[in-house]
C-alpha positions in Angstrom: 0.2 -0.2 0.1 1.5 3.1 -1.1 1.7 6.1 1.2 0.6 8.9 -1.7 0.8 12.7 -1.0 2.4 11.9 1.8 6.5 12.6 2.3 8.0 10.5 4.8 11.6 11.3 6.2 14.0 8.5 8.0 16.3 10.6 10.4 18.8 9.1 13.3 21.2 10.8 15.1 20.2 14.3 13.2 20.8 13.1 10.0 18.0 12.3 7.5 18.9 9.1 5.7 16.0 8.6 3.3 12.8 11.0 2.2 10.7 10.4 -0.1 6.7 10.9 -1.7 6.8 7.0 -2.6 7.1 4.8 0.8 5.6 1.9 0.5 4.1 1.1 4.0 3.9 -2.6 5.0 3.4 -3.9 8.5 3.5 -0.5 10.2 6.5 0.1 8.4 7.4 2.7 5.9 9.4 1.5 2.8 11.4 4.2 1.2 12.2 3.2 -2.1 16.3 2.6 -3.2 17.3 6.1 -5.2 15.3 7.8 -1.9 18.2 6.7 0.6 21.2 9.2 1.3 23.9 6.0 0.4 27.0 8.2 1.8 25.5 7.0 5.1 24.7 3.3 4.7 27.0 0.2 4.9 26.3 -3.4 3.9 25.8 -5.9 6.6 26.7 -9.7 6.6 23.3 -10.0 9.2 19.8 -11.5 7.4 16.5 -12.3 8.8 13.7 -14.5 7.4 10.0 -12.9 7.2 7.6 -16.3 6.9 5.9 -14.3 3.7 8.5 -11.6 2.8 11.3 -14.0 2.4 15.2 -13.1 3.3 15.7 -9.7 4.6 19.3 -8.0 4.4 20.6 -5.4 6.6 22.5 -2.0 6.5 24.8 -0.4 9.6 24.1 3.4 9.5 27.0 5.5 10.0 26.1 9.0 10.6 28.0 12.1 12.3 31.0 9.8 13.7 28.3 7.2 15.3 27.0 3.8 14.0 23.9 1.7 14.3 24.1 -1.4 13.3 21.7 -3.4 11.0 19.6 -0.3 11.7 17.9 -0.6 8.2 16.8 -3.5 6.2 15.5 -4.7 3.0 14.5 -7.3 0.7 16.6 -7.7 -2.1 14.1 -11.3 -3.4 11.1 -10.8 -1.6 8.6 -13.5 -2.2 5.9 -12.8 -4.8 3.8 -11.6 -2.0 6.1 -8.6 -1.0 7.4 -7.5 -4.5 6.2 -4.0 -3.8 8.8 -3.6 -1.4 11.5 -5.4 -3.7 15.1 -2.8 -2.3 13.2 -0.8 -0.5 14.6 0.3 2.9 12.6 0.0 6.3 14.3 1.1 9.7 14.4 0.7 13.4 16.5 0.9 16.4 16.1 4.5 16.8 15.9 6.0 13.2 12.6 7.5 13.2 10.1 7.9 10.4 7.6 10.7 10.3 6.2 12.8 8.3 8.1 15.4 6.4 8.0 19.1 8.4 6.8 17.1 11.5 10.0 16.2 13.0 10.7 16.5 16.7 12.9 19.2 17.4 15.4 17.0 19.1 15.7 15.3 15.4 15.6 17.6 13.2 19.0 17.7 10.8 21.9 19.4 12.3 23.5 22.1 10.8 26.9 21.8 9.0 28.1 24.6 7.8 31.2 26.7 9.1 28.6 29.2 10.8 26.9 26.9 12.3 30.2 25.3 14.0 31.4 28.6 15.2 28.1 29.3 16.7 28.7 26.3 18.5 25.2 24.3 16.9 27.7 21.3 15.5 28.9 18.2 17.2 26.4 18.1 19.6 
């Protein structure tokens, strides 16, 4: 089931990991299309799990702002026919907040990264 007209963001450690208006919701999770993720924060993991109806999930470890969140994102590279709509789409857990864009709580809002923010003391908190 798609989520039309709603843009979702996945945010962890003050970093936007993914943003899309074409997520697919399955079992309460928003699955982001592969082109919507910020790949520089994703590292392949050897971890896998098996869902009885979706198939074998592969995982990514997330790295953002000097911190690591092991196996915090998963996807189905070869899902069962019943789950084909989420092939290669990425879902999150382990503290990654998925919210509608614009409704991200302030403590999880993306952090400023520029020189001015560093001079003013906003970076690295």
